[in-house]
VOZAMAR-781594 format. One line per field, with one value per residue (C-alpha): residue number from 1; residue in one letter; x, y, z. Coordinates in steps of 0.05 Angstrom, whole numbers, plus 5000, padded with zeros to 4 digits. Last residue first. Layout:
seq <- (NUM/...)
type <- (a/...)
x <- (X/...)
y <- (Y/...)
z <- (Z/...)
END
This chain:
seq <- (82/81/80/79/78/77/76/75/74/73/72/71/70/69/68/67/66/65/64/63/62/61/60/59/58/57/56/55/54/53/52/51/50/49/48/47/46/45/44/43/42/41/40/39/38/37/36/35/34/33/32/31/30/29/28/27/26/25/24/23/22/21/20/19/18/17/16/15/14/13/12/11/10/9/8/7/6/5/4/3/2/1)
type <- (g/a/v/s/t/g/s/a/v/y/r/k/a/g/g/s/e/v/s/t/v/i/q/s/s/k/e/e/i/y/r/d/i/e/a/a/t/v/l/s/r/r/g/r/k/i/i/q/i/a/g/t/r/v/e/e/y/f/k/g/r/s/q/s/l/l/e/l/t/e/p/v/t/y/l/p/k/t/h/q/f/m)
x <- (7145/7181/7152/7112/7049/7052/7033/7077/7042/7079/7048/7037/6996/6947/6891/6905/6956/6979/7048/7053/7113/7114/7135/7187/7247/7206/7203/7277/7302/7267/7284/7350/7351/7311/7374/7424/7395/7366/7383/7349/7397/7362/7371/7383/7313/7312/7281/7231/7212/7151/7113/7076/7115/7181/7163/7149/7210/7257/7216/7237/7302/7316/7332/7391/7381/7445/7464/7397/7415/7482/7447/7403/7454/7466/7471/7495/7562/7606/7541/7546/7487/7442)
y <- (4961/4933/4875/4925/4904/4909/4839/4786/4719/4657/4593/4528/4481/4424/4464/4532/4538/4603/4621/4683/4729/4799/4861/4914/4875/4892/4972/4981/4942/4988/5055/5024/5014/5078/5118/5084/5109/5054/5069/5043/5057/5069/5143/5159/5128/5131/5074/5065/5006/4980/5015/4956/4955/4967/4908/4858/4894/4865/4804/4786/4806/4759/4782/4779/4855/4883/4827/4853/4926/4914/4882/4942/5001/5035/5102/5150/5109/5067/5052/5033/4988/5013)
z <- (1518/1462/1430/1376/1345/1261/1261/1219/1194/1190/1148/1174/1126/1143/1112/1146/1210/1232/1269/1297/1283/1324/1284/1316/1273/1210/1227/1254/1186/1138/1174/1171/1097/1088/1129/1087/1020/0973/0895/0833/0770/0701/0708/0781/0822/0889/0931/0983/1022/1053/0993/0973/0904/0933/0990/0922/0897/0948/0957/0888/0886/0951/1016/1072/1086/1079/1015/0973/0993/0962/0899/0892/0903/0966/0982/1038/1047/1096/1142/1217/1224/1277)
END
């Protein structure tokens, strides 16, 4: 995976690594897709958790679904690797 330079990342650093918006990140936290560590008022993410999250998301198959004339994309939990 990614060569990490430290064991813990702040939320802004994690957003940059994952190329995610703050809203999407906290949605993933609420659903349990990514775990955070609280240190006082700070929220931190471990390097191992970032790797796990990326691995989980990269193994999903994305399919397009049309509904009411609009196309949207849905990820399934099925792995593409053999």
